[in-house]
N, C-alpha and C positions, 0 to 999 in steps of 0.2 A: 636555715633561718639566718637572716642578716644580723650581724652584731652592731650595725650602725644604729645610732640613736636618732629617731626622727618622729615628727608629728605629721599628720595628714588629715585631709577631709575631702569629701566629694559631694557633688550635687548631681542628681540624675538628669539625663537628657530631657528636654521639655519641647513639645511641639516640633519635633524634627531637628531641633538645634542640638549640638553636642553638649554633653554634660561637662562638668568642671571637676578637676582634681588638682589639689595642691599638696606638695610634699616639701617639708622644711627640715633641713639638716640641723639637728640639735647637738652637734659634736661638742664634747666637753672641753676642747681646747688642746693646745700643743703639748701639754703635760701628759696627755693620754693618747699618745701616738699609736697605741695598739688598737684603738677603736677606729674602724674604717669610717670614712666620710661617705655620705649618701652617693656621691658620684662614683665612688670606687665600687659600690655594690648595688648599682641601680637595677640591674636585671633581677636580682633576688628580691629587692624591695618591691619592684613592680609586680612580681609574682605573688608576694605576700599580701599586698593590698588588694590585688584582684580576687584573691580567695575570700576576702571579706565583703565583696560586692554581691548583690543579688545575682543568681545564676543567669538571668536574662540580660545582664549588663556586662559589656566587655570594655576593656581599656581603649579599644579602637573607637569607641563611641564618646570618648572624652577629649577635652582640651586639657592637657596635663602640663602643669608648671611646677618647677622645683626651685627651691632657694638653697644656695650653697651655704656653708658655714661662714663665708665672708659676706653673706647677705646679698648676693647677686642672683637674680631670677633668670631662669632659662626655660624654654619650652621643650617638651619631649614629644616627638612625633613618632607614633607607632603605626606600623603597617599591619593591618588586620589579617592579611593573608600569610605573610612570612613571619610575623611576630618580631621582626627586627625593629629597632628604634634608633633614633638619632636625636641629638640636641641641636637647637637652633636659637637664634636671638628671638625673644618674644615680640609679638606685634604690639603688646601693651608696654607702657613705660614701667620702669622699676617702681616708681611711686604708686602707679595704679595697681600693680600686682601686690605691693605691700598693703595697700588699703583694702584690697579684696581679701587678703589673708586675715587682716584684723577684723573685717566685717563678719567673718564666720562666727565670731564670739557673740555678736549681737543677734544672730539668728536663732 
């Protein structure tokens, strides 16, 4: 189990389009250096959140975005066959992703 502190949400795939998942690092700050950041424990965190999805939904069916403790968004790309993942610059702007994260509270 990850010791990182994070929040997340997801929306299922709709009409053949990928679903959405967002993971936000809620690191308590530099005074708590023993707490890992999300990026340091991303593999474990992805496994944890996947266990909370319905059995017919896989991470490879999602567009996954994560926000670091410094509030920078990045996209996580997962290969469904190998289960390997890598981070890349998101296609959306930082402001668009922040707005999308905030919009989850309205839904």
